N, C-alpha and C positions, 0 to 999 in steps of 0.2 A: 955608068953608062946614064945617059940622062933622057929621061923620056918627056922632060919639058913639064910646063905646069898645064892643067886643061883648061881651056877656056870657058869665062864666068858668063853668064848671060846678065846684061845688065839692062835696068828699066830705063827706058828713053821718054823724056816726058812727065809731065804730072798727071797723076789721074784725079779727077775729081769724084766724089763719091755722089751718087745718085741719090737723090731725095725721096724718102720713102713715101708712099702714096697711101700704104694701108695704116699709118700711125694716125689715128682721127682721137681726137680728143674726145674721152667718156664724160657721161654726166657724173659728176661727184669728183672729178680729176683735179690734182693740183697743179697748176701751170709753173713751168720750170723754165729758166733760161737757156734751156738746151735746144739745138736743131733737133728736127722730127726725127734725123735718122740714129740719133743717140738715145733717144727716149725708150723707157719700159713702161709697159703695162701690164697689169696685173691679170692673171687666166682666172675664169669662172670657176668659182669654189665648186659648183655643181650640184647636186641635190644633197641636203640634209642626210644623215645617217639616221637610219629607222632600224628600229629594235621590235620585230616581231614577238612578242610574247607567247601568243598562242602556238607557234611553229617550234619554239623551243619547248612549250611543255608537251605536246605532241614527241617530239624527239625524245625526250626524257620518258615518255610513256611507254616509247617501242625500245628503249634501252633497258629500261626496268622489265619489260617482256621479253626480252632478250636474255638476260640476267637469270632470271626464275627459268627460263626454258634449261638453260645451263645448269642451273642448280639439279632441275628434276632430272635432266641426262644423268649427273654425277652420281645421285642418290639411286639410279636405277643401276649404274656400274659398280656400285657398292655392294648392292644386293644380289648382282651376279655374282661377283666375286665370292660374297659370303655364302650363298650357293654352293659355289665349287668348290670352296672350304669343307663345307659339309659333306660333300660327296667324295672328296679324294681323302684319302687317309694317307699321312706320311710316317714312316718307320723305319729304323733302323736296326738291322738284322746281323749276327754274325753267322756266315754260311759255315755249318759244320764239316763241310767236305774239306774246304780250302782254310779255316780258319780267317777268314776276310770279312773286315766290315763291310756290308750292303747296306745302302739307303734306296729305299723304295717308295714309288706312290702308285697306291693302289685304289680303282672303283669300290667305293662300298656295296655299291647295289650289285654288281657282279663279280666283284672279288679278282678282276682282270688288274694285272700289274702293268701301270702304264708307261714308268720310268723306272730304271734301275741303274745303278752306277757301284762298282761296275759292272758291266752287260754280263749276259748269262754266258757269250762266246768267251770272253774275259777270265769270265771263273773255270771253264772248262779247259782252257791252254792252263791256267795254273795247275789244275788236279794232273792234266798230262805230264806238265812237267815235274811234278812232285813225284808221280808213277816212275818216269825213267831215273830220276835220282835214285827213288830207294832201289831199282831194279839193279843200276850199276852198284851201288853199296852191297846188294847181297851177292851179286858176283865176285866183286872183288873177296868178300869175307869167306868164299867158298872156296877162294883160290886161282879163279879165273883171271882172264886178262881186264886188267880194270880200264873202262870206258868211261871218259870225262865228258861230263855234260856241263856245258857253258851255261850260267845261269842269267847273264847279263843282256838286256835287250837293247 
């Protein structure tokens, strides 16, 4: 199947480039043998770079003040943490009823327990499970029917 070749547009005639009217010889330019439309002119360099030392020293002073303020905040945070360490007592205790290791954080001034691992509810569940197991063993030893307690969670 032939679609044929697409038609190509071709230029008819010769085009002459228009002479540039904005290309003017500037003072200090070098004469060349090129026509005006092919010449290149340099752009203005613009203003010189200025270094404002006073503004830089003011910025450095602001940066130093911000750094000192940050140091002051960090020091206040450290003092607060130290005060909290002095107020909170951490200890590890073995619970006599369950014989489990218990981690406690208590407030020294009030004696109140802030955090405890394992929780009081978990310790009570362990006591309840241990009592059920003991009752089942006693019932089995007395010749009754054995009731099994599953201890996996």
